[in-house]
N, C-alpha and C positions, 0 to 999 in steps of 0.2 A: 445238312443243316437247314433248319426251318427259320428263316428270318421273320421276326414278328412284324405285323403291319403297324402302321402309326396308331390305329385305334384298336386296343386289345380288349376293351371291356364294353359291355352293353350299357345302355342308358340306365339299367338297374344296378350297375356296379359289379356285375358278375363277369368272369372271364368269358369272352366269346369262345365258341366251340366250332370245331370243324370235323366232319366225318368223311372218310375216304373210302372209295370203292375201287378195287384193283382187279383188273381183268388179265388173265394169263392162261397159258396152257402148259403141257409137259408133265403134269402130275395127275394121278388119279385123285378123286375126291378123298378117299381114305387117307392117302399119303399126305395130301395138303392139310387135312385136319390134324394129323400127327405132328406135322412140322409147325403149324401155327400154335398148337397147344404147348409144344416144347419151347417155343420162342418166347411166348408172353403169358403162359399159364392158362388157366381156365378150366372149367368143369363142363362136360358135355351135358347140355340140358335136354336136347332133343336131336334126333338124327334119323334120316331115312336114306334111300339110295340117291337122292338128289341134293340133300343139304344137311348141314349140321350147325347147331348153335353152340358156341362156346361162351360161357359166362365168365368173364375175366374180372377178378376182384378189383374194386375201386376204379373200374373203367366202363364196364357195361358188356353188352352182348355183341360178339363178333359172329357174323354169319359166313360160313364157307359153303358155297353152293355151285352147282352146275347152272350156267346161265342159259337155261333152256326152259321157257315157260311151260311148254307142254309136258316135258319130263317131270318138272317139279309138281305139276298138278296130278300126274299119274302116281307119283310116289306118295303124295299126301293122301290120295284116295285109297291106295292099296296098302298102306302101312299095316303090317301085321297080317295081311291076307296071303293066299297062295300065289297071287299074281306078282308079288314083289320081285321074284327072281328075274323075270324078263325086264323089269325096270332097271335092275342092277346091270344086266347085260347091255341094255341101251346106254346106260351111263358110261360103261367101259368103252363101248364103241364110239361114243362121242368125245372121248378123251382128247384126241388130236384135232377135232373139228370144232367143237363147241367149247368156248372158254370157261374156265372156272372163275369164280369171283369171290374175293374176300370183301365183305361189307362191314366196315367198322362203325361203332357208335359215335355220336358226337363227343369229341374230346376237347378239353380246354386247350387253347393254343399253346400254352407253355408245357404241355405234356406230349405234343405230337412227336417230337424227335425221340424221346425216351421209349415210347411204345412202338412206333411205326418203323423206325430204323432197324431194330432187331428182327421184326417180322419180315421185312423185305429181304434182309440179309440171309435169313434162314431159308426162305423160299428160293432165293437165287442159288444157294449152296445145294439145295435139294434137286435142282434142275428145272425150275420154273422158266418158261420162255414167254417173251412179250410180243410187242407189235411187229417186230421184224422176223418172227418165226416162220411165217409163210407169206406169200404174196397177197393172200386174201385175209390176213390177220388184222382186223381193224380193232385190236384190243387197245383199251385206253385206261386212263385214270379219271375218275369223277371226284370232284371236291365239293362238298356241301358246307359252305361257310356261313355261320350265323350272322345275320345282319345286326349292326349295332343298335338300330331301332327301326321302326316301320313307318316313319314319317315320310310323306310323299316327296319332300325335297331330297331326303337321303336316298330313297329308292331311285329317283330320277338321276341323281348323280352317279350311282352305280351303273345304271343302264347306259347313260351317256359315256361314262368312262370306258366301259367295255366296247360299246359300239365304235368309238373313235380309235380304240387300240386294236380291234379285232384282226385287221389285216396284218398288222405288225406282230401280233401274238402268234399267228399261224407260222410266220417266219421264225420268231423267237423260240417257239417250241419245236421247230422243224417237224411239223405235223406230217406223219407218214402219208404217202399217196393213197394207200388203201383206206385210210380214215378220211382223207379230204374228199374222195369221190363217193364215200358212203353217205347216206342221208342223215346219219345220226348226229353229226356235229356241224350242220349248216350254220353259216353266219347270218347275222341280221341283214335284211335287204338294205341296200344303200339309201333307198327312199325313207326308210324308218330312221336311219341315222340322221339324215337331213332334217326330218320332222322333229326329232328330239332336240337337235341343235337350234332350230328356228323357234320352237315354241317354248323351250325352257320348262321348268317345273310347272305342272298343272295345278289346279286348285285342290284336287282330291286324288286319293288313290284309285277311286272308281274311274276317273278320267284317264289316269295313267294306265290302268288295266285295259280299258276300252281300246286305247291306241295300240297297246302291245298286242292284244288279240287280233286286231285288224290286220296287223302285219306278220304276226307269228302265231297262227292258230295250230300249233304243233308242239310236241315234246322235243322234236329233233332240232334243237338249237345248241350251239356251243355253250351259250349261257342260257339255260332253260329256267325261266322265271315262273313257270306254272306252279311248282310246289310252294313258292313264297306267296304268289298271288292267291293260291288256294287257302293259305292261312288267313287271308283277309276276306276272301269271297269265293268259297269253293263252288257255290251254285252257278255263278257267272262263268267261271272257268269251265265247268263240266257242260254247261249249255253250249259252249263253243267247241270244246275238244272231245268231250265224252270218252274219257279213257280212265279206267279204274286203276291204272298204274301210277297216276299222278297222286302223290301223297302230300298232304299239307304239312309244311314245316317252315319255320321262319328263317330260311337259309337260301343262299344263291347256289344253284346247281350248275357247276362249271365242268364241262365235259371235254375240253379241247386237248389236254396233254396226252402224248403217247404213254404206253407202259413199256419201258425198256428194262424190265426187271432182270433180264439176263446180262445186262451190261454192268460190269463192276464199277464203272465211273458214274452211273446214274443213281439217283435217289428220289424219293418222294418230295424231298425238299426242293429239287430242281423243278418238278412238276408244279409245286406250290408257288414257285417264284413268279410265274406269269400272273397268277391270280393276285399275288401280293402287290404287284405293280398297279393292277386295276383298283384294288382296294385302297391303296395310298393316293392315287390320283383322285378318287372320289372324296377324299378328305381335304382337297385343295380347290375350293370353289373358284378362286381367281385364275389358277392355271387351267382348270377345266373350261371355264368360260372363254379364255384366250384360245384354247385348242379348238373349241367348237366354232369360234369365229373364223379361225384359220381354215377349218374344213369348209365352211360356207363360202369363204372367199375363193376356194379352189374349185367349187362346183361349177360345171359347165353344162348348159342345156343339152339334153339328149346324151351327152357323153359321161356325165357325172364327174367324179374325182379320179385323177390318175393314181391308181393304187400303188404302183411301183414307186412313183415319185413321193407319194405320201409316206410310205414306209421308210424310204431313204432319208427323208427329212425328219421323221419322227424319232429315229434312233438317237441322234445327237440332242434333240430337244429333251428327251427323257434323261439322258446323261447329264445335261447341263443343270437339271433340276434335282439331281440326286435320286431319281426314281429307279434307276437301274445302276 
């Protein structure tokens, strides 16, 4: 079940949208394509040994691909040539080592459950395996949720909400050890959280971006803001990060949840719930200001904030306000 956030529409009056990226293993690319097509329909628009695009009516393009940048480049370069056979062999060899990924289009929030639950169920039935498949399986779910607007105060509230909740979210999602020790979902530095709380919303998005890049000059954050900031100022982002994988879009790129696709009690709605709490806190300026003040009150020179105590006290605080 996908619980809708408090703000469901953009400032233009349209439904906000969210796109999901699901990483898993246990299936060949060809089998995954068959399963996804059977579950949600779609016509194959393009395909090679590394990826396939399914055009789903009234939804958009779903990409099913091997998450291996080198292999995808080789497949694209050799499509239709005599060298494609060895790329296919590589893709089969990578089946248990390199995850597959289903990358969905941005979907209106009220359509997430109807489209994504059948997809996940079908992949599970077919034998897809997730984060716990191996001790090195750092597979996860990425959620790209459209911002309600791009005003500086709005974006600051989202950043502050996540920064103040990030330690609690690791516990709430029970983030797997393989993912916690990987560099891909690093949390914001505590000094950045403190700076957000002390300074409050800056006067401009340019100032908000400058502070973000000072502390987070990387894609590898549990809440990666580079795609959204690239929507506002791609040149400044690239001047610091210089990574062509950063694609501009007006969405928050949340990368923290595990992918437990082989667990019958798990759903994408469970992965979504952590982000929904962040989203709802961002719509409560009074509560957010109170939580920021509490964080600053607990800060100790050299030691920072006691993370365990913060998480212990945060859980009932969230419950008392109906956020969880």
